[in-house]
C-alpha positions in Angstrom: -22.8 -86.0 -31.2 -23.5 -83.2 -33.4 -20.7 -82.9 -36.6 -19.6 -79.6 -37.6 -20.4 -78.5 -41.2 -17.7 -77.4 -43.1 -19.0 -74.3 -44.8 -22.4 -72.6 -44.8 -23.4 -70.2 -47.6 -26.1 -67.4 -46.6 -27.8 -65.3 -49.1 -28.6 -62.2 -48.2 -26.7 -60.1 -45.5 -29.7 -58.0 -44.2 -31.0 -58.6 -40.4 -32.0 -62.4 -40.8 -29.0 -63.3 -42.8 -26.6 -61.5 -40.3 -28.5 -63.4 -37.3 -28.3 -66.5 -38.8 -24.6 -66.4 -39.5 -24.2 -65.0 -35.9 -26.0 -67.7 -34.3 -24.1 -70.4 -36.5 -20.6 -68.8 -35.4 -21.9 -68.6 -31.7 -22.9 -72.0 -31.6 -19.6 -73.5 -33.5 -22.0 -75.6 -35.8 -19.6 -74.7 -39.2 -16.2 -74.2 -39.5 -16.5 -71.5 -42.2 -19.5 -68.9 -43.0 -19.9 -67.4 -46.2 -22.4 -64.0 -46.4 -23.1 -63.4 -49.9 -25.3 -60.0 -50.6 -25.7 -57.4 -53.4 -24.0 -55.0 -51.8 -20.5 -56.0 -51.2 -19.7 -53.4 -48.3 -22.9 -54.7 -46.1 -21.7 -58.3 -46.3 -18.3 -57.4 -45.4 -19.5 -55.3 -42.5 -21.6 -58.0 -41.2 -18.8 -60.4 -41.4 -16.5 -57.8 -39.5 -19.0 -57.4 -36.7 -19.0 -61.5 -36.2 -15.5 -61.5 -36.7 -14.9 -59.3 -33.6 -17.2 -61.4 -31.3 -15.1 -64.5 -31.8 -12.5 -63.9 -29.4 -15.2 -63.4 -26.7 -16.1 -66.9 -26.9 -12.7 -68.5 -25.9 
């Protein structure tokens, strides 16, 4: 049985960071994913895109 990690932090919200965050959410491997980026608006935009896909998982 695979247990969930409570929080994962990803440094860099570029293509790789956003894809890793998206994969963690889609696989349901953690309770919270935190994106850090030098540009706040980039991290927020990626987080909003991932958040928009969550209702499709249920």
